[in-house]
C-alpha positions in Angstrom: 1.3 88.4 -17.8 4.9 86.5 -15.8 2.7 87.4 -12.7 -0.4 85.4 -13.8 1.8 82.5 -14.3 3.6 82.8 -11.2 0.0 82.9 -9.5 -1.1 79.9 -11.6 1.9 78.0 -10.2 1.3 78.8 -6.7 -2.2 78.1 -6.9 -1.3 74.7 -8.9 1.3 73.7 -5.8 -1.3 74.6 -3.3 -3.7 72.5 -5.0 -1.4 69.7 -5.2 -0.2 69.9 -1.6 -3.4 69.9 -0.7 -4.4 66.6 -2.5 -1.6 65.1 -1.1 -2.7 65.9 2.6 -5.8 64.7 1.5 -4.6 61.2 0.3 -2.4 60.8 3.3 -5.2 61.4 5.8 -7.3 58.5 3.6 -4.3 56.2 4.1 -4.2 56.4 7.6 -8.0 56.3 7.9 -7.8 53.3 6.0 -4.7 51.6 7.9 -7.1 52.8 11.3 -10.2 50.6 9.5 -7.9 47.5 8.7 -5.9 47.9 12.2 -9.3 47.5 14.1 -10.5 44.8 11.6 -7.3 42.6 13.0 -8.1 43.5 16.5 -11.5 42.2 15.8 -10.5 38.8 14.2 -8.4 38.2 17.5 -11.2 39.0 19.8 -13.6 36.6 17.8 -11.4 34.0 17.7 -11.1 34.5 21.7 -14.8 34.5 21.7 -14.9 31.0 19.7 -12.5 29.6 22.0 -14.3 30.5 25.0 -17.8 28.2 24.7 -15.5 25.5 24.3 -13.3 26.3 27.4 -16.7 26.7 29.4 -18.2 23.0 28.1 -14.6 21.7 29.6 -14.7 23.1 32.6 -18.5 22.2 33.2 -17.8 18.5 32.6 -15.8 18.8 36.0 -17.3 21.7 37.8 -21.2 21.2 37.2 -22.1 23.5 40.6 -20.3 26.6 39.5 -23.5 27.6 37.4 -23.0 31.3 38.2 -19.5 31.6 36.8 -20.4 30.2 33.9 -23.4 32.3 33.2 -21.2 35.5 34.3 -18.7 34.4 31.4 -21.5 33.6 28.7 -23.1 37.1 29.5 -19.4 38.9 29.6 -18.8 37.2 26.0 -22.3 38.3 24.5 -21.7 41.8 25.5 -18.3 41.6 23.8 -19.6 40.3 21.0 -22.3 43.1 20.6 -20.0 46.1 21.3 -20.8 48.5 18.6 -17.9 51.2 19.4 -14.6 51.1 20.4 -14.9 52.2 24.0 -18.0 50.0 24.4 -15.6 47.1 23.3 -12.9 48.2 26.0 -15.5 48.0 28.4 -16.7 44.8 27.3 -13.1 43.3 27.1 -13.2 44.1 30.7 -16.0 42.4 31.8 -14.7 39.4 29.5 -11.2 39.4 31.1 -12.8 39.4 35.0 -15.2 36.6 34.0 -12.2 34.2 32.6 -10.4 35.1 35.6 -13.3 33.8 37.9 -13.6 30.9 35.8 -9.5 29.9 36.0 -10.2 30.5 39.7 -12.8 27.7 39.8 -10.4 25.5 37.6 -7.6 25.8 40.5 -10.0 23.6 42.5 -10.1 20.7 40.4 -6.9 18.8 40.0 -7.8 16.3 37.3 -9.3 19.3 35.0 -6.0 21.2 34.9 -4.4 17.9 33.7 -7.2 17.5 31.3 -5.6 17.5 27.8 -8.8 19.2 26.2 -8.5 22.0 28.5 -4.7 22.0 28.4 -4.8 22.7 24.7 -7.6 25.2 24.7 -5.7 27.1 28.0 -2.5 27.2 25.3 -4.7 28.4 22.2 -6.0 31.1 24.8 -3.2 32.0 25.8 -1.5 32.7 22.2 -4.5 34.3 21.3 -4.5 36.7 24.4 -0.6 37.5 23.0 -2.3 38.4 19.7 -4.9 40.5 20.8 -2.5 42.6 22.7 -0.2 43.3 19.6 -3.3 43.8 17.6 -4.6 46.4 20.4 -1.2 48.2 20.1 -0.8 48.1 16.4 -4.2 50.0 16.0 -3.6 52.6 19.0 -0.3 53.3 17.2 -2.1 53.8 13.8 -4.6 55.7 15.6 -2.0 57.8 17.2 -0.7 58.7 13.5 -3.9 59.6 12.1 -5.3 61.6 14.9 -1.8 63.8 15.3 -2.1 64.1 10.8 -5.3 65.8 11.8 -3.9 68.4 14.4 -0.8 69.1 12.8 -0.7 72.3 10.3 -1.5 72.3 7.4 -3.0 68.9 7.4 -5.8 70.1 10.2 -6.9 72.3 7.6 -7.7 69.8 4.8 -8.8 67.5 8.1 -11.6 70.1 8.7 -12.5 71.0 5.5 -13.4 67.5 4.8 -14.8 66.3 8.1 -12.3 64.0 9.2 -12.8 62.8 12.6 -10.3 61.6 15.0 -10.4 57.7 16.1 -10.9 56.5 19.7 -8.2 54.4 21.4 -8.9 50.9 22.2 -8.5 51.3 26.2 -8.7 49.2 28.9 -10.2 51.5 31.9 -10.5 49.2 34.5 -7.1 49.8 36.7 -7.1 46.0 37.9 -8.0 44.5 34.1 -4.8 46.5 33.0 -2.9 43.2 33.3 -2.8 40.3 31.1 -5.3 37.6 31.8 -4.0 35.1 33.5 -4.3 31.9 31.8 -1.4 29.5 32.9 -1.4 27.4 36.5 
């Protein structure tokens, strides 16, 4: 009789541990989703600034059509990215296109003094900082979630319930590893 009680207690403890591990995986998975949503909010803010920036520069540099088209195309690709990896690649393109746009601005001193341009430039710089922070927070959260799935005994629960590792939001091109320069 006491053997049965001990076995029931052990089984009960194992079930409670399993439930705890499962719940911790769910919490981390939801934190990853929330962290990505925060990255997405900042990226959308950036995408909303870009058309205003392009229009302001267009007013001064009408003949730089190719640069404007590259920025517009890169923005569209970034908006339509479906996965974290695609988003990282699209952000690389967009950062490069923005660098080209700011290079054009260097040739127009009156544009660099334009109050609207200066406000947009300041807002974009602030947004870039927020994106960097959100990206770091997302990657830290993904690391915790992925590690939880890899360590014993939570790896057993993760495998049983089909948890999948999340992708890091990485910048792949070496030249894009630096910040987007928005100051003149």
